[in-house]
py3Dmol code that shows the C-alpha trace and the ligand (Angstrom):
import py3Dmol

protein = """\
ATOM      1  CA  UNK A   1      95.287  88.172  75.629  1.00  0.00           C
ATOM      2  CA  UNK A   2      98.390  86.485  76.962  1.00  0.00           C
ATOM      3  CA  UNK A   3     100.023  86.684  73.511  1.00  0.00           C
ATOM      4  CA  UNK A   4      99.469  90.432  73.245  1.00  0.00           C
ATOM      5  CA  UNK A   5     102.644  92.195  74.398  1.00  0.00           C
ATOM      6  CA  UNK A   6     100.559  95.118  75.641  1.00  0.00           C
ATOM      7  CA  UNK A   7      98.422  93.003  77.898  1.00  0.00           C
ATOM      8  CA  UNK A   8      99.317  91.516  81.260  1.00  0.00           C
ATOM      9  CA  UNK A   9      97.566  90.063  84.287  1.00  0.00           C
ATOM     10  CA  UNK A  10      98.759  90.579  87.860  1.00  0.00           C
ATOM     11  CA  UNK A  11      97.525  89.520  91.289  1.00  0.00           C
ATOM     12  CA  UNK A  12      97.911  91.381  94.582  1.00  0.00           C
ATOM     13  CA  UNK A  13      96.725  90.574  98.085  1.00  0.00           C
ATOM     14  CA  UNK A  14      94.858  92.766 100.483  1.00  0.00           C
ATOM     15  CA  UNK A  15      96.660  93.718 103.701  1.00  0.00           C
ATOM     16  CA  UNK A  16      95.755  94.489 107.307  1.00  0.00           C
ATOM     17  CA  UNK A  17      97.679  97.219 109.133  1.00  0.00           C
ATOM     18  CA  UNK A  18      98.943  96.662 112.696  1.00  0.00           C
ATOM     19  CA  UNK A  19     100.310 100.223 112.928  1.00  0.00           C
ATOM     20  CA  UNK A  20      97.881 102.264 110.859  1.00  0.00           C
ATOM     21  CA  UNK A  21      98.093 104.899 108.166  1.00  0.00           C
ATOM     22  CA  UNK A  22      95.629 107.727 108.863  1.00  0.00           C
ATOM     23  CA  UNK A  23      96.246 111.212 107.477  1.00  0.00           C
ATOM     24  CA  UNK A  24      98.560 112.603 104.825  1.00  0.00           C
ATOM     25  CA  UNK A  25     101.044 115.400 104.958  1.00  0.00           C
ATOM     26  CA  UNK A  26     100.905 115.723 101.175  1.00  0.00           C
ATOM     27  CA  UNK A  27      97.559 114.818  99.620  1.00  0.00           C
ATOM     28  CA  UNK A  28      98.598 115.036  95.990  1.00  0.00           C
ATOM     29  CA  UNK A  29     101.471 112.597  96.509  1.00  0.00           C
ATOM     30  CA  UNK A  30      99.739 110.611  99.284  1.00  0.00           C
ATOM     31  CA  UNK A  31     102.700 111.063 101.614  1.00  0.00           C
ATOM     32  CA  UNK A  32     101.470 109.792 105.007  1.00  0.00           C
ATOM     33  CA  UNK A  33     101.974 111.582 108.314  1.00  0.00           C
ATOM     34  CA  UNK A  34     103.674 108.492 109.741  1.00  0.00           C
ATOM     35  CA  UNK A  35     105.035 105.090 108.753  1.00  0.00           C
ATOM     36  CA  UNK A  36     102.840 101.981 109.005  1.00  0.00           C
ATOM     37  CA  UNK A  37     103.168  98.201 109.329  1.00  0.00           C
ATOM     38  CA  UNK A  38     100.938  95.461 107.895  1.00  0.00           C
ATOM     39  CA  UNK A  39     100.741  91.859 106.834  1.00  0.00           C
ATOM     40  CA  UNK A  40      99.472  90.711 103.478  1.00  0.00           C
ATOM     41  CA  UNK A  41      96.383  88.511 103.405  1.00  0.00           C
ATOM     42  CA  UNK A  42      96.989  85.340 101.384  1.00  0.00           C
ATOM     43  CA  UNK A  43      93.326  84.468 100.971  1.00  0.00           C
ATOM     44  CA  UNK A  44      91.980  87.858  99.845  1.00  0.00           C
ATOM     45  CA  UNK A  45      93.217  89.011  96.480  1.00  0.00           C
ATOM     46  CA  UNK A  46      92.493  91.016  93.347  1.00  0.00           C
ATOM     47  CA  UNK A  47      93.425  89.806  89.860  1.00  0.00           C
ATOM     48  CA  UNK A  48      93.671  92.489  87.195  1.00  0.00           C
ATOM     49  CA  UNK A  49      94.278  92.406  83.463  1.00  0.00           C
ATOM     50  CA  UNK A  50      95.402  95.590  81.730  1.00  0.00           C
ATOM     51  CA  UNK A  51      95.380  95.822  77.934  1.00  0.00           C
ATOM     52  CA  UNK A  52      96.834  99.025  76.481  1.00  0.00           C
ATOM     53  CA  UNK A  53      95.173  99.643  73.144  1.00  0.00           C
ATOM     54  CA  UNK A  54      96.097 102.249  70.489  1.00  0.00           C
ATOM     55  CA  UNK A  55      92.536 102.152  69.146  1.00  0.00           C
ATOM     56  CA  UNK A  56      90.845 102.754  72.455  1.00  0.00           C
ATOM     57  CA  UNK A  57      89.605 106.328  72.969  1.00  0.00           C
ATOM     58  CA  UNK A  58      89.161 106.119  76.701  1.00  0.00           C
ATOM     59  CA  UNK A  59      89.917 103.833  79.613  1.00  0.00           C
ATOM     60  CA  UNK A  60      87.309 101.212  80.511  1.00  0.00           C
ATOM     61  CA  UNK A  61      86.898  99.176  83.668  1.00  0.00           C
ATOM     62  CA  UNK A  62      85.032  96.033  84.659  1.00  0.00           C
ATOM     63  CA  UNK A  63      84.917  94.781  88.237  1.00  0.00           C
ATOM     64  CA  UNK A  64      83.824  91.162  88.712  1.00  0.00           C
ATOM     65  CA  UNK A  65      82.418  91.201  85.155  1.00  0.00           C
ATOM     66  CA  UNK A  66      80.268  94.329  85.578  1.00  0.00           C
ATOM     67  CA  UNK A  67      81.101  97.575  83.771  1.00  0.00           C
ATOM     68  CA  UNK A  68      82.082 100.312  86.199  1.00  0.00           C
ATOM     69  CA  UNK A  69      81.053 103.870  85.346  1.00  0.00           C
ATOM     70  CA  UNK A  70      81.137 105.624  88.675  1.00  0.00           C
ATOM     71  CA  UNK A  71      83.743 106.885  91.100  1.00  0.00           C
ATOM     72  CA  UNK A  72      85.627 103.572  90.800  1.00  0.00           C
ATOM     73  CA  UNK A  73      86.213 104.260  87.097  1.00  0.00           C
ATOM     74  CA  UNK A  74      87.274 107.834  87.821  1.00  0.00           C
ATOM     75  CA  UNK A  75      89.785 106.691  90.413  1.00  0.00           C
ATOM     76  CA  UNK A  76      91.247 104.083  88.050  1.00  0.00           C
ATOM     77  CA  UNK A  77      91.479 106.675  85.260  1.00  0.00           C
ATOM     78  CA  UNK A  78      93.303 109.061  87.573  1.00  0.00           C
ATOM     79  CA  UNK A  79      95.762 106.323  88.436  1.00  0.00           C
ATOM     80  CA  UNK A  80      96.216 105.401  84.775  1.00  0.00           C
ATOM     81  CA  UNK A  81      97.046 109.092  84.164  1.00  0.00           C
ATOM     82  CA  UNK A  82      99.828 108.809  86.761  1.00  0.00           C
ATOM     83  CA  UNK A  83     101.115 105.656  85.064  1.00  0.00           C
ATOM     84  CA  UNK A  84     100.850 107.176  81.553  1.00  0.00           C
ATOM     85  CA  UNK A  85     102.952 110.128  82.722  1.00  0.00           C
ATOM     86  CA  UNK A  86     105.572 107.772  84.190  1.00  0.00           C
ATOM     87  CA  UNK A  87     105.583 105.486  81.120  1.00  0.00           C
ATOM     88  CA  UNK A  88     105.448 108.379  78.644  1.00  0.00           C
ATOM     89  CA  UNK A  89     102.488 106.753  76.955  1.00  0.00           C
ATOM     90  CA  UNK A  90      99.277 108.181  75.545  1.00  0.00           C
ATOM     91  CA  UNK A  91      97.462 104.897  75.078  1.00  0.00           C
ATOM     92  CA  UNK A  92      94.229 104.099  76.851  1.00  0.00           C
ATOM     93  CA  UNK A  93      93.571 100.844  78.629  1.00  0.00           C
ATOM     94  CA  UNK A  94      90.955  98.154  79.129  1.00  0.00           C
ATOM     95  CA  UNK A  95      91.085  97.110  82.775  1.00  0.00           C
ATOM     96  CA  UNK A  96      89.336  93.935  83.996  1.00  0.00           C
ATOM     97  CA  UNK A  97      89.504  93.286  87.705  1.00  0.00           C
ATOM     98  CA  UNK A  98      88.123  90.502  89.900  1.00  0.00           C
ATOM     99  CA  UNK A  99      88.171  90.115  93.675  1.00  0.00           C
ATOM    100  CA  UNK A 100      88.136  86.610  95.158  1.00  0.00           C
ATOM    101  CA  UNK A 101      86.535  87.930  98.331  1.00  0.00           C
ATOM    102  CA  UNK A 102      82.837  88.670  98.227  1.00  0.00           C
ATOM    103  CA  UNK A 103      82.073  92.219  97.097  1.00  0.00           C
ATOM    104  CA  UNK A 104      80.030  94.300  99.476  1.00  0.00           C
ATOM    105  CA  UNK A 105      81.398  92.651 102.602  1.00  0.00           C
ATOM    106  CA  UNK A 106      82.854  95.945 103.721  1.00  0.00           C
ATOM    107  CA  UNK A 107      86.372  94.641 103.160  1.00  0.00           C
ATOM    108  CA  UNK A 108      88.359  97.363 101.451  1.00  0.00           C
ATOM    109  CA  UNK A 109      89.754  96.269  98.128  1.00  0.00           C
ATOM    110  CA  UNK A 110      91.669  99.442  97.215  1.00  0.00           C
ATOM    111  CA  UNK A 111      95.026  98.123  98.496  1.00  0.00           C
ATOM    112  CA  UNK A 112      94.953  94.929  96.425  1.00  0.00           C
ATOM    113  CA  UNK A 113      93.226  96.703  93.506  1.00  0.00           C
ATOM    114  CA  UNK A 114      95.779  99.488  93.023  1.00  0.00           C
ATOM    115  CA  UNK A 115      98.737  97.177  93.627  1.00  0.00           C
ATOM    116  CA  UNK A 116      97.481  94.713  90.973  1.00  0.00           C
ATOM    117  CA  UNK A 117      96.597  97.547  88.566  1.00  0.00           C
ATOM    118  CA  UNK A 118     100.052  99.132  88.874  1.00  0.00           C
ATOM    119  CA  UNK A 119     101.857  95.854  88.365  1.00  0.00           C
ATOM    120  CA  UNK A 120      99.711  94.705  85.408  1.00  0.00           C
ATOM    121  CA  UNK A 121      99.862  98.112  83.707  1.00  0.00           C
ATOM    122  CA  UNK A 122     103.666  98.254  83.826  1.00  0.00           C
ATOM    123  CA  UNK A 123     104.140  94.596  82.830  1.00  0.00           C
ATOM    124  CA  UNK A 124     101.763  95.074  79.892  1.00  0.00           C
ATOM    125  CA  UNK A 125     104.244  97.581  78.467  1.00  0.00           C
ATOM    126  CA  UNK A 126     107.123  95.159  79.028  1.00  0.00           C
ATOM    127  CA  UNK A 127     108.563  97.334  81.820  1.00  0.00           C
ATOM    128  CA  UNK A 128     110.430  95.582  84.605  1.00  0.00           C
ATOM    129  CA  UNK A 129     110.139  98.067  87.444  1.00  0.00           C
ATOM    130  CA  UNK A 130     111.808  97.473  90.798  1.00  0.00           C
ATOM    131  CA  UNK A 131     109.644  96.473  93.764  1.00  0.00           C
ATOM    132  CA  UNK A 132     110.374  99.887  95.263  1.00  0.00           C
ATOM    133  CA  UNK A 133     109.137 101.776  92.238  1.00  0.00           C
ATOM    134  CA  UNK A 134     106.016  99.624  91.976  1.00  0.00           C
ATOM    135  CA  UNK A 135     105.288 100.377  95.641  1.00  0.00           C
ATOM    136  CA  UNK A 136     105.818 104.120  95.052  1.00  0.00           C
ATOM    137  CA  UNK A 137     103.477 104.109  92.049  1.00  0.00           C
ATOM    138  CA  UNK A 138     100.830 101.938  93.762  1.00  0.00           C
ATOM    139  CA  UNK A 139     100.851 104.439  96.662  1.00  0.00           C
ATOM    140  CA  UNK A 140      99.577 107.112  94.281  1.00  0.00           C
ATOM    141  CA  UNK A 141      96.387 105.042  93.696  1.00  0.00           C
ATOM    142  CA  UNK A 142      95.729 104.249  97.356  1.00  0.00           C
ATOM    143  CA  UNK A 143      98.187 104.687 100.205  1.00  0.00           C
ATOM    144  CA  UNK A 144      97.756 101.195 101.605  1.00  0.00           C
ATOM    145  CA  UNK A 145      98.353  99.721  98.095  1.00  0.00           C
ATOM    146  CA  UNK A 146     102.056 100.555  98.564  1.00  0.00           C
ATOM    147  CA  UNK A 147     102.098  97.799 101.228  1.00  0.00           C
ATOM    148  CA  UNK A 148     100.482  95.163  98.957  1.00  0.00           C
ATOM    149  CA  UNK A 149     103.449  95.123  96.553  1.00  0.00           C
ATOM    150  CA  UNK A 150     106.100  93.539  98.857  1.00  0.00           C
ATOM    151  CA  UNK A 151     105.636  90.148 100.525  1.00  0.00           C
ATOM    152  CA  UNK A 152     104.741  89.066 104.069  1.00  0.00           C
ATOM    153  CA  UNK A 153     105.283  91.518 106.934  1.00  0.00           C
ATOM    154  CA  UNK A 154     105.745  94.968 105.482  1.00  0.00           C
ATOM    155  CA  UNK A 155     106.739  98.456 106.602  1.00  0.00           C
ATOM    156  CA  UNK A 156     105.725 101.500 104.589  1.00  0.00           C
ATOM    157  CA  UNK A 157     108.327 104.189 105.232  1.00  0.00           C
ATOM    158  CA  UNK A 158     106.498 107.509 105.369  1.00  0.00           C
ATOM    159  CA  UNK A 159     109.428 109.245 103.646  1.00  0.00           C
ATOM    160  CA  UNK A 160     109.578 112.941 102.905  1.00  0.00           C
ATOM    161  CA  UNK A 161     109.315 112.890  99.109  1.00  0.00           C
ATOM    162  CA  UNK A 162     107.738 110.883  96.282  1.00  0.00           C
ATOM    163  CA  UNK A 163     110.873 108.736  95.941  1.00  0.00           C
ATOM    164  CA  UNK A 164     111.348 108.006  99.650  1.00  0.00           C
ATOM    165  CA  UNK A 165     107.777 106.943 100.485  1.00  0.00           C
ATOM    166  CA  UNK A 166     107.581 103.200  99.733  1.00  0.00           C
ATOM    167  CA  UNK A 167     107.003  99.870 101.461  1.00  0.00           C
ATOM    168  CA  UNK A 168     109.320  96.906 101.912  1.00  0.00           C
ATOM    169  CA  UNK A 169     109.339  93.488 103.558  1.00  0.00           C
ATOM    170  CA  UNK A 170     110.927  93.240 106.988  1.00  0.00           C
ATOM    171  CA  UNK A 171     109.946  89.587 107.641  1.00  0.00           C
ATOM    172  CA  UNK A 172     108.856  86.912 105.147  1.00  0.00           C
ATOM    173  CA  UNK A 173     105.349  85.426 105.290  1.00  0.00           C
ATOM    174  CA  UNK A 174     106.600  82.135 106.790  1.00  0.00           C
ATOM    175  CA  UNK A 175     108.288  83.983 109.687  1.00  0.00           C
ATOM    176  CA  UNK A 176     105.152  83.854 111.877  1.00  0.00           C
ATOM    177  CA  UNK A 177     101.957  81.962 110.999  1.00  0.00           C
ATOM    178  CA  UNK A 178      99.394  84.517 112.120  1.00  0.00           C
ATOM    179  CA  UNK A 179      95.785  84.256 110.936  1.00  0.00           C
ATOM    180  CA  UNK A 180      93.344  87.115 110.365  1.00  0.00           C
ATOM    181  CA  UNK A 181      89.827  85.977 111.295  1.00  0.00           C
ATOM    182  CA  UNK A 182      87.557  88.735 109.987  1.00  0.00           C
ATOM    183  CA  UNK A 183      84.152  89.192 111.578  1.00  0.00           C
ATOM    184  CA  UNK A 184      81.864  90.843 109.008  1.00  0.00           C
ATOM    185  CA  UNK A 185      79.718  93.004 111.268  1.00  0.00           C
ATOM    186  CA  UNK A 186      78.214  94.996 108.390  1.00  0.00           C
ATOM    187  CA  UNK A 187      78.222  94.603 104.637  1.00  0.00           C
ATOM    188  CA  UNK A 188      77.259  98.238 104.094  1.00  0.00           C
ATOM    189  CA  UNK A 189      79.562 100.427 102.056  1.00  0.00           C
ATOM    190  CA  UNK A 190      81.547 102.926 104.057  1.00  0.00           C
ATOM    191  CA  UNK A 191      79.682 106.191 104.459  1.00  0.00           C
ATOM    192  CA  UNK A 192      83.014 108.005 104.463  1.00  0.00           C
ATOM    193  CA  UNK A 193      85.784 106.557 102.312  1.00  0.00           C
ATOM    194  CA  UNK A 194      89.345 106.304 103.610  1.00  0.00           C
ATOM    195  CA  UNK A 195      90.432 108.907 101.064  1.00  0.00           C
ATOM    196  CA  UNK A 196      87.948 111.433 102.448  1.00  0.00           C
ATOM    197  CA  UNK A 197      88.710 110.354 106.021  1.00  0.00           C
ATOM    198  CA  UNK A 198      92.446 111.038 105.711  1.00  0.00           C
ATOM    199  CA  UNK A 199      91.585 114.659 104.963  1.00  0.00           C
ATOM    200  CA  UNK A 200      89.726 115.138 108.251  1.00  0.00           C
ATOM    201  CA  UNK A 201      92.374 113.467 110.456  1.00  0.00           C
ATOM    202  CA  UNK A 202      94.104 116.801 111.102  1.00  0.00           C
ATOM    203  CA  UNK A 203      90.929 118.279 112.602  1.00  0.00           C
ATOM    204  CA  UNK A 204      91.189 116.007 115.667  1.00  0.00           C
ATOM    205  CA  UNK A 205      93.110 117.436 118.638  1.00  0.00           C
ATOM    206  CA  UNK A 206      94.321 113.866 119.233  1.00  0.00           C
ATOM    207  CA  UNK A 207      96.067 113.466 115.858  1.00  0.00           C
ATOM    208  CA  UNK A 208      99.311 115.270 116.918  1.00  0.00           C
ATOM    209  CA  UNK A 209      99.607 112.920 119.931  1.00  0.00           C
ATOM    210  CA  UNK A 210      98.984 109.900 117.684  1.00  0.00           C
ATOM    211  CA  UNK A 211     101.641 111.054 115.215  1.00  0.00           C
ATOM    212  CA  UNK A 212     104.267 111.917 117.823  1.00  0.00           C
ATOM    213  CA  UNK A 213     103.944 108.486 119.452  1.00  0.00           C
ATOM    214  CA  UNK A 214     103.825 106.513 116.167  1.00  0.00           C
ATOM    215  CA  UNK A 215     107.584 105.929 115.917  1.00  0.00           C
ATOM    216  CA  UNK A 216     107.615 104.221 119.308  1.00  0.00           C
ATOM    217  CA  UNK A 217     104.701 101.939 118.334  1.00  0.00           C
ATOM    218  CA  UNK A 218     106.476 101.119 115.076  1.00  0.00           C
ATOM    219  CA  UNK A 219     109.643 100.135 116.913  1.00  0.00           C
ATOM    220  CA  UNK A 220     107.695  98.032 119.461  1.00  0.00           C
ATOM    221  CA  UNK A 221     105.655  96.378 116.698  1.00  0.00           C
ATOM    222  CA  UNK A 222     108.686  95.384 114.627  1.00  0.00           C
ATOM    223  CA  UNK A 223     110.424  94.042 117.696  1.00  0.00           C
ATOM    224  CA  UNK A 224     107.317  92.023 118.709  1.00  0.00           C
ATOM    225  CA  UNK A 225     106.973  90.528 115.236  1.00  0.00           C
ATOM    226  CA  UNK A 226     110.672  89.710 114.947  1.00  0.00           C
ATOM    227  CA  UNK A 227     110.583  87.957 118.367  1.00  0.00           C
ATOM    228  CA  UNK A 228     107.113  86.463 117.759  1.00  0.00           C
ATOM    229  CA  UNK A 229     106.078  87.989 121.069  1.00  0.00           C
ATOM    230  CA  UNK A 230     102.273  87.806 120.950  1.00  0.00           C
ATOM    231  CA  UNK A 231     101.676  89.712 124.205  1.00  0.00           C
ATOM    232  CA  UNK A 232     103.616  92.772 123.072  1.00  0.00           C
ATOM    233  CA  UNK A 233     102.194  92.449 119.562  1.00  0.00           C
ATOM    234  CA  UNK A 234      98.601  92.413 120.887  1.00  0.00           C
ATOM    235  CA  UNK A 235      99.166  95.426 123.140  1.00  0.00           C
ATOM    236  CA  UNK A 236     100.487  97.560 120.283  1.00  0.00           C
ATOM    237  CA  UNK A 237      97.938  96.359 117.671  1.00  0.00           C
ATOM    238  CA  UNK A 238      94.991  97.222 119.925  1.00  0.00           C
ATOM    239  CA  UNK A 239      96.481 100.493 121.163  1.00  0.00           C
ATOM    240  CA  UNK A 240      97.159 101.633 117.606  1.00  0.00           C
ATOM    241  CA  UNK A 241      93.665 100.712 116.382  1.00  0.00           C
ATOM    242  CA  UNK A 242      92.060 102.440 119.392  1.00  0.00           C
ATOM    243  CA  UNK A 243      94.174 105.559 118.803  1.00  0.00           C
ATOM    244  CA  UNK A 244      93.200 105.762 115.129  1.00  0.00           C
ATOM    245  CA  UNK A 245      89.514 105.376 116.004  1.00  0.00           C
ATOM    246  CA  UNK A 246      89.866 107.964 118.800  1.00  0.00           C
ATOM    247  CA  UNK A 247      91.140 110.376 116.131  1.00  0.00           C
ATOM    248  CA  UNK A 248      88.305 109.406 113.789  1.00  0.00           C
ATOM    249  CA  UNK A 249      85.677 109.908 116.497  1.00  0.00           C
ATOM    250  CA  UNK A 250      87.033 113.331 117.432  1.00  0.00           C
ATOM    251  CA  UNK A 251      87.432 114.639 113.875  1.00  0.00           C
ATOM    252  CA  UNK A 252      85.176 117.210 112.257  1.00  0.00           C
ATOM    253  CA  UNK A 253      82.844 115.726 111.133  1.00  0.00           C
ATOM    254  CA  UNK A 254      83.235 112.773 113.503  1.00  0.00           C
ATOM    255  CA  UNK A 255      83.696 109.367 111.917  1.00  0.00           C
ATOM    256  CA  UNK A 256      81.912 106.735 113.975  1.00  0.00           C
ATOM    257  CA  UNK A 257      82.740 103.419 112.331  1.00  0.00           C
ATOM    258  CA  UNK A 258      82.083 101.033 115.239  1.00  0.00           C
ATOM    259  CA  UNK A 259      78.720  99.281 115.560  1.00  0.00           C
ATOM    260  CA  UNK A 260      77.496  97.834 118.872  1.00  0.00           C
ATOM    261  CA  UNK A 261      78.546  94.360 117.675  1.00  0.00           C
ATOM    262  CA  UNK A 262      82.059  95.634 116.778  1.00  0.00           C
ATOM    263  CA  UNK A 263      82.447  96.834 120.351  1.00  0.00           C
ATOM    264  CA  UNK A 264      81.079  93.589 121.791  1.00  0.00           C
ATOM    265  CA  UNK A 265      83.622  91.616 119.749  1.00  0.00           C
ATOM    266  CA  UNK A 266      86.478  93.901 120.841  1.00  0.00           C
ATOM    267  CA  UNK A 267      85.614  93.347 124.508  1.00  0.00           C
ATOM    268  CA  UNK A 268      85.201  89.593 123.975  1.00  0.00           C
ATOM    269  CA  UNK A 269      88.573  89.352 122.201  1.00  0.00           C
ATOM    270  CA  UNK A 270      90.277  90.973 125.196  1.00  0.00           C
ATOM    271  CA  UNK A 271      88.515  88.508 127.494  1.00  0.00           C
ATOM    272  CA  UNK A 272      89.555  85.518 125.362  1.00  0.00           C
ATOM    273  CA  UNK A 273      93.173  86.718 125.522  1.00  0.00           C
ATOM    274  CA  UNK A 274      93.515  87.900 129.094  1.00  0.00           C
ATOM    275  CA  UNK A 275      91.247  85.374 130.857  1.00  0.00           C
ATOM    276  CA  UNK A 276      91.062  82.360 128.510  1.00  0.00           C
ATOM    277  CA  UNK A 277      94.668  82.616 127.279  1.00  0.00           C
ATOM    278  CA  UNK A 278      93.907  82.558 123.546  1.00  0.00           C
ATOM    279  CA  UNK A 279      96.479  84.375 121.426  1.00  0.00           C
ATOM    280  CA  UNK A 280      94.127  86.832 119.738  1.00  0.00           C
ATOM    281  CA  UNK A 281      93.816  90.621 119.457  1.00  0.00           C
ATOM    282  CA  UNK A 282      91.595  92.976 117.464  1.00  0.00           C
ATOM    283  CA  UNK A 283      92.078  95.763 114.930  1.00  0.00           C
ATOM    284  CA  UNK A 284      89.540  97.717 112.844  1.00  0.00           C
ATOM    285  CA  UNK A 285      90.049  99.775 109.696  1.00  0.00           C
ATOM    286  CA  UNK A 286      87.679 102.448 108.365  1.00  0.00           C
ATOM    287  CA  UNK A 287      84.597 100.315 108.982  1.00  0.00           C
ATOM    288  CA  UNK A 288      82.819  98.207 111.610  1.00  0.00           C
ATOM    289  CA  UNK A 289      84.325  94.815 110.705  1.00  0.00           C
ATOM    290  CA  UNK A 290      86.672  93.358 113.288  1.00  0.00           C
ATOM    291  CA  UNK A 291      89.955  91.746 112.277  1.00  0.00           C
ATOM    292  CA  UNK A 292      90.833  89.196 114.959  1.00  0.00           C
ATOM    293  CA  UNK A 293      94.542  88.544 114.529  1.00  0.00           C
ATOM    294  CA  UNK A 294      95.447  85.241 116.114  1.00  0.00           C
ATOM    295  CA  UNK A 295      98.061  82.522 116.373  1.00  0.00           C
ATOM    296  CA  UNK A 296      97.310  79.732 113.864  1.00  0.00           C
ATOM    297  CA  UNK A 297      96.643  77.243 116.696  1.00  0.00           C
ATOM    298  CA  UNK A 298      93.911  79.435 118.134  1.00  0.00           C
ATOM    299  CA  UNK A 299      92.079  80.346 114.917  1.00  0.00           C
ATOM    300  CA  UNK A 300      89.437  77.595 115.199  1.00  0.00           C
ATOM    301  CA  UNK A 301      88.679  78.515 118.803  1.00  0.00           C
ATOM    302  CA  UNK A 302      88.310  82.182 117.813  1.00  0.00           C
ATOM    303  CA  UNK A 303      85.898  81.316 114.963  1.00  0.00           C
ATOM    304  CA  UNK A 304      83.813  79.131 117.313  1.00  0.00           C
ATOM    305  CA  UNK A 305      83.635  81.850 119.973  1.00  0.00           C
ATOM    306  CA  UNK A 306      82.685  84.523 117.396  1.00  0.00           C
ATOM    307  CA  UNK A 307      79.742  82.349 116.306  1.00  0.00           C
ATOM    308  CA  UNK A 308      78.433  82.303 119.867  1.00  0.00           C
ATOM    309  CA  UNK A 309      78.333  86.133 119.852  1.00  0.00           C
ATOM    310  CA  UNK A 310      76.155  86.308 116.744  1.00  0.00           C
ATOM    311  CA  UNK A 311      74.851  83.430 114.653  1.00  0.00           C
ATOM    312  CA  UNK A 312      74.464  85.733 111.621  1.00  0.00           C
ATOM    313  CA  UNK A 313      78.086  86.787 111.523  1.00  0.00           C
ATOM    314  CA  UNK A 314      79.914  86.096 108.252  1.00  0.00           C
ATOM    315  CA  UNK A 315      83.505  85.154 108.923  1.00  0.00           C
ATOM    316  CA  UNK A 316      86.459  85.288 106.525  1.00  0.00           C
ATOM    317  CA  UNK A 317      89.901  84.015 107.389  1.00  0.00           C
ATOM    318  CA  UNK A 318      93.328  84.444 105.895  1.00  0.00           C
ATOM    319  CA  UNK A 319      96.921  83.455 106.533  1.00  0.00           C
ATOM    320  CA  UNK A 320      99.935  85.696 105.751  1.00  0.00           C
ATOM    321  CA  UNK A 321     100.363  86.353 102.049  1.00  0.00           C
ATOM    322  CA  UNK A 322     103.040  86.947  99.451  1.00  0.00           C
ATOM    323  CA  UNK A 323     103.574  90.131  97.454  1.00  0.00           C
ATOM    324  CA  UNK A 324     102.044  91.141  94.129  1.00  0.00           C
ATOM    325  CA  UNK A 325     103.043  89.047  91.122  1.00  0.00           C
ATOM    326  CA  UNK A 326     102.508  88.652  87.381  1.00  0.00           C
ATOM    327  CA  UNK A 327     100.269  85.794  86.209  1.00  0.00           C
ATOM    328  CA  UNK A 328     100.642  86.387  82.444  1.00  0.00           C
ATOM    329  CA  UNK A 329     102.672  86.820  80.377  1.00  0.00           C
ATOM    330  CA  UNK A 330     104.953  84.489  82.328  1.00  0.00           C
ATOM    331  CA  UNK A 331     108.373  86.016  82.797  1.00  0.00           C
TER     332      UNK A 331
END
"""
ligand_1 = """\
14
PMV
O 94.814 103.255 101.448
P 93.606 103.932 102.040
O 93.473 105.344 101.588
O 92.351 103.098 101.809
O 93.783 104.031 103.646
C 93.824 102.918 104.502
C 93.440 103.350 105.868
C 93.280 102.251 106.897
O 92.846 101.046 106.314
C 92.195 102.699 107.883
C 94.552 102.041 107.699
C 95.659 101.305 106.997
O 96.831 101.591 107.331
O 95.400 100.408 106.168
"""
view = py3Dmol.view(width=600, height=400)
view.addModel(protein, "pdb")
view.setStyle({"model": 0}, {"cartoon": {"style": "trace"}})
view.addModel(ligand_1, "xyz")
view.setStyle({"model": 1}, {"stick": {}})
view.zoomTo()
view.show()
């Protein structure tokens, strides 16, 4: 495939948001209600090959070797439509995608998936798009995918139009060696997807307060990361996660993602930080799994303590990752 000019393979990393994206002000364009900040996860990635084929009558998709024919295929086709319009192409594509993190662990793969798909699809046509444009296009597949295009510590500027809503690096991955220790509380698939959840965010009376205070959390978060100030970082990460979940819980219908074990871990993490002086804080996305963000030196201690809370807990860990890149053809 590497010799075929219409085929390319790209890799993108998942990311974890410290100031979250929840709710859109334009659903068609996926323009978020506020800006967000994340770090890429070096150890969790998606690798995607796209082959544009004149003889293909429709798009096909395999994920980890299995043919996809459900909503995953529909979502990829919709994104390929966006890319076809941008590339002025009518060709269909064969898309083969693999995740290096175990499927069904409740770890969202849409960020890495749509970032890798966007990059592979454009490279397969020989297009050399700027990082900004790749981020803009990836956003159309899944909002958080915009943040998996640039490297390291990333801010997604909410923007007020298609062209102004993109993500960019504000600190390189080596700036601060944080580790994400992920406690897999449940492997079950989300009952309500993020895409559906964004649409209910506006039904919570708390969402306007979350939005109006987001700029201040963004400023505090960037400052904490730039100064490597873990105390300030932890305060903002946990406040922002709690605020997003407060909105989720008070939406119509309510979204209750936490499990009893999620809550137990959250309380334990605060104890480990405030009483035992470990540099660790928690954040949760649209699911019950707890991301324990910690200083590299404290990662082992965090893993050991998590195991004492539940012997059955699966634990993943990741350092800070680079941006999306092309594997083949080599540039
Ligand atoms: O990109 P989406 O539509 O899967 O939304 C991501 C939403 C959260 O993970 C809950 C928050 C975030 O900023 O990543």
